[in-house]
Structure formats: structure tokens, C-alpha cells
N, C-alpha and C positions, 0 to 999 in steps of 0.2 A: 898693190895700191889699195888703200882703204880710206874712206872719209866718213866722219860722223858729223851729220848736219842737223842743225835746228830746222824746224818746219819752215820758217821764213827763209832760211838760206836755200833750202831745196826748192822752194817755190820760186825764188828769184832766178835760180839757175834754169829751171824748166821754162819759165816765161821768157827768159832771154834767148832760149833756143826755139821759141815759137810753139811750144807744146800747149795744147788746150785741154788734154786729159791724159791720164796714164793708167795702165792696168796695174792693179796690186797696191794702190795707194788710196788715201782718203782725198778724193778729188774735190769734195765740197770745202775742205780746209785749204788745199793747195791752190784751188782755182775758184775763189769766192765770186759769186755773181755781182755783188755790190761793188761798184767802182771805187768808192771811198775806202772800203775794207781792203780791196785789192791793192790800192796805192799804199796804204799803211803797211800792209804785209810786205810788199816789195821794198819799201824803204827800210823796214826792219831787217830784211834779208841782206840788203846791200851793206848796211852798217855791220851786221854780224860777220859777213864774209870778209870784210876789210879788217875787223878786229881780230879774226882768227887766222889772218894771213893768206886767205884764199884769193883775195883781190889785192893787188899791189899797184900803187900809183907808178906811172911812167910818163914819158914825154907826150904820149898820145892820149892820156887819160888814166885808164886802169887796165892792168893785165890780169886775166884770170888764170889760175893754175891749170896747166895743160892737161894733166892727168885727171883732174876733177871734171873738166869740160868733157873729156872722153867718156868717163863713167856716166855722166848725166845724159850725154847724147845717145848712148846705147839705151838707157831707160826711156828716153823720150821718143825714140823711133826704132824699136827693135824689129828683128826679123822673126824671132820666136820669143814667146813668153811662157814660163812655167810657174803656175801659182800653186803653192803647197799649203794645205791647211792641216794642222796637226792637233790632235786632242791633247790638251794640257792636263797635267796632274790634278789641278784644282777644278776641273770640269769645264774650263774655258777653252779657248782656241788660240793657237799660235800660227802666225802666217810668215811665210818666206816666199819671195818672188825672185825668179831668175830671168834675166833678159840676155839675149844674144844677138850679135851682128857679126856674121862671118865667124872668125875665131876669137872674138872678144866676148867674154861672159861676165855679167855683173850680178852679184847677189844683193838683194835689198831686204832689210829687216827693219821694222819699226819697233824700237826697243821699249822696254818698260819705262825708261826715263824720257820717252817721247822724242827720241832722235831717230832720224833716218840713217841707218848704217849701210853704206855702199862698199862692197868688196869686189875687186876684180879677181876672177878665178883663172887658173892656168889652162884648164882644158875641160871639155865636156864631161869627161869621166868623173871629175870631182863632184858634179851634181849628183850622179848616181851614188857615189860613195857617201855623200852627206845624207841623201835620202835613206839609204840603207841603215845608217846609224840612227837617224831620227825615227824611223819606223821599226827599229829593233828587229831587223830581219835576221833570222837564225841560220846557222850552217845546215841544220837538219830540217828537212821538209816534212809537211804532214804526210801521213801514210796513204797518199794517192798519187799514182804515177803520172796523171795527166789532168788537164782542165776538165771541169764539169759544166755542162750547159743546161740551162733551164729556160722555159718559155716565160717571158717577162711578166705578163699579166697573171698567169696561173701561179707563178712563184710568189708574187706580191700578195695575191689574195690568200694563198694558203698560209703564208707567214703571219698574216694578220689574224687568221682564224685558229691557228695551231695553239692549243692551250692544254694545261694539265698533263703535259708529257705525251699527249696522243700525237704521234708523228706519222700516222698511216697516210694521211693525205699528202704530206710533204714527200714521203717515200714514193708515192704514186707519181707525183710530178717529176721527181728525179728519174724514175724508171722510164717514164714516157719520153724524156728528152735525151737519154743516154743509152747506148746499146750495150747490153750485158754489163751493167754497172755492178761492181763487187761491194759487199758489205754496206748495202744501202741503208740499213737501219742505223749503223754507226755513223755514216756520213750525214744522215738527216739530223741526228742528235748534235753533231758538230756544227752544222750550218745553222741550226736553231739557236745555238749559244754564241755565235760570232758577235764580237763587239767592235764597233768602228774605232779606228786609230788614226786615220788620215785620209786625205784626198789630194790627188795630183791632177791639175788641169793644164793642158798644153795647147798653145795656140801657135799656128804658123801664119805669119802676117806678110802682107805687101802694102806698106803704108797703112791706110785704114781698112784695107780689104782683108777679110779672114779667109785664108786658103784651106786650113784644116784645123780640126778641134778634137782633142782626146780628153776623156774624163775617166779617171781610174780611182776607185774607192778601195781602201785597204782595211782589212779586219784582222783581228787575232782570235784564235780559238782558245779553249780552256787550257791547252798545253803551251800557249804562247807562240804557236806557229802562226805565220802570216799568210793570209789569202788576199789576192787582189781580185776585184770585180770590174770587168769591162762590159760594155754593151755592144751587141751586134745589131745595129739598127736595121740592116737588110733582112735579118731573120727574126727580128723582134725578140731577141733572146739575151739573157745575161750569161756571162762566162766567168766562172770562179776558177782562178789559177792558184793551186797550192804552191807556195814559194819556199825555196831555200835561197841563199844569197846568189848562187849561180843562176837560178831561174829568174830571180829578181833582176839581175844585171841584164839578162837576155831580153826580158820584157821591156825594161826601161830603155835599153839600147834601140830596140825596134821602134819604140814610140818617140823617144826624146832625141836620140843621137842621129836619127835619120830625118831630122826636121827639114 
């Protein structure tokens, strides 16, 4: 099931389900605070839905397409949300949001033509597959067998101060945070050259209550290997995970599929 909706159509459907805000959309456009602007938007949405066959007259008034109502209901009141931000080739950003209720998953993309594209996915694993493709996860992993931890403040400070190829302070931070770390000079050089490629934010929800939150940043090194960075709040440390596709699936499954 897939639906390509104008902004006004999506707004009408969300308002008809009682939604007042939605993660991963432009709420100021879908839920304008001005009553007159809102009424105009909803009237446009109703007409567009009828024109496109999503609203059909019947004996009791109008009947809305059942599949479309289901897609919108999942977006309006999800049990989990995954917001994906990707670095676009032109230097901008691309956004994809996934919503889930039990075994129903909806992908939402705001297209370049300014439509909301809603697609129902078959299973949770499809999210991982699509993320792997979007982030260009390779079969081969970087030459490090396990994750690398660094103290948050020390790492951020040294990354700002490291210039002119002098990586001694970064090496010292890595050694201080990891026991018997091999090839620290090479690792420091790789980490200094990492470039951001995407971000994945995951929320576990109960109505308006946030039960859990995960935030993962993805980077690529000069050899196009992917690294994920997570934060350990209890230890105030950052963890860099050198990824191949198998490690990426394991990381995503641990965080996403156990929502």
C-alpha cells in the first residue's frame, strides 16, 4: 500500500484522526495556528482527497479509503518512530521517517515535488535493508575488530584543537580510553578524517510519553568504510563502531528491532 498525498490532503487526514502534531513532518504547515488558515487548508484537503478518489460519497456521507486511514493512523499515533537524516550529494539533507504500531510499519518521505509519500512496509527488517543501502554500508569492515570508546569532553576538545596533522593529543585520548589499543596512530588519522553521512534517531513511545531514545551518527572514512557513533550517557563516553553489513544489522537490530 502506498499513497502520495498533497500537504492539504495529509493535513485533513491527520486532523480527522485528532492529531495535533507529528514527528518527522513540518508541523507548522500541517497544523497552522491561525484558525482561518487551518479551515482553508482542511477544505483544500477534503476537495483534493475527493478528486483523487480517497474520499468516496456513500449513503452516510463519505467513506475514506481504509488502507489510507490505516497508514495515517500509524503516523498519527505510533509506538515507535525512526527519523533518518542523510547527507545529500548537493550538500543538503534528505529525511525519511518510519512509524510503527505492532507489526504495521509506514515509511514517510517528503518528496522534492512537495508531496508526502506514505508506504507500508512488510517487516521491520526492511528498515535495516533500506538504511544499509542509503548509508552505503560495505561488506568489508574497517581494520578494527571491535568498538572504540573515548571520553566525550576530552574527545570533542582534542578534535577541535587537532591541526596541521599533529595527532598526538588524539592518540593520547584514545589510549586513555581503550586497553591495549593497536595501531593507535593509524586509528587517530582515520578518526580525524571521518565525514558525516547520516543520523538515525529512534523513539519508543506510549502516546505522548517518551519511553526510550537512541541517537546514532554515521560517518565514512577515506576508504569509504562506515563507522557508527553512539553515546554512553552513564559513562559520559562516545563509542565508535567499525561496521560492515553484518555488524550494521546487529547494531540496528539491537536498537530498532527491539523497540
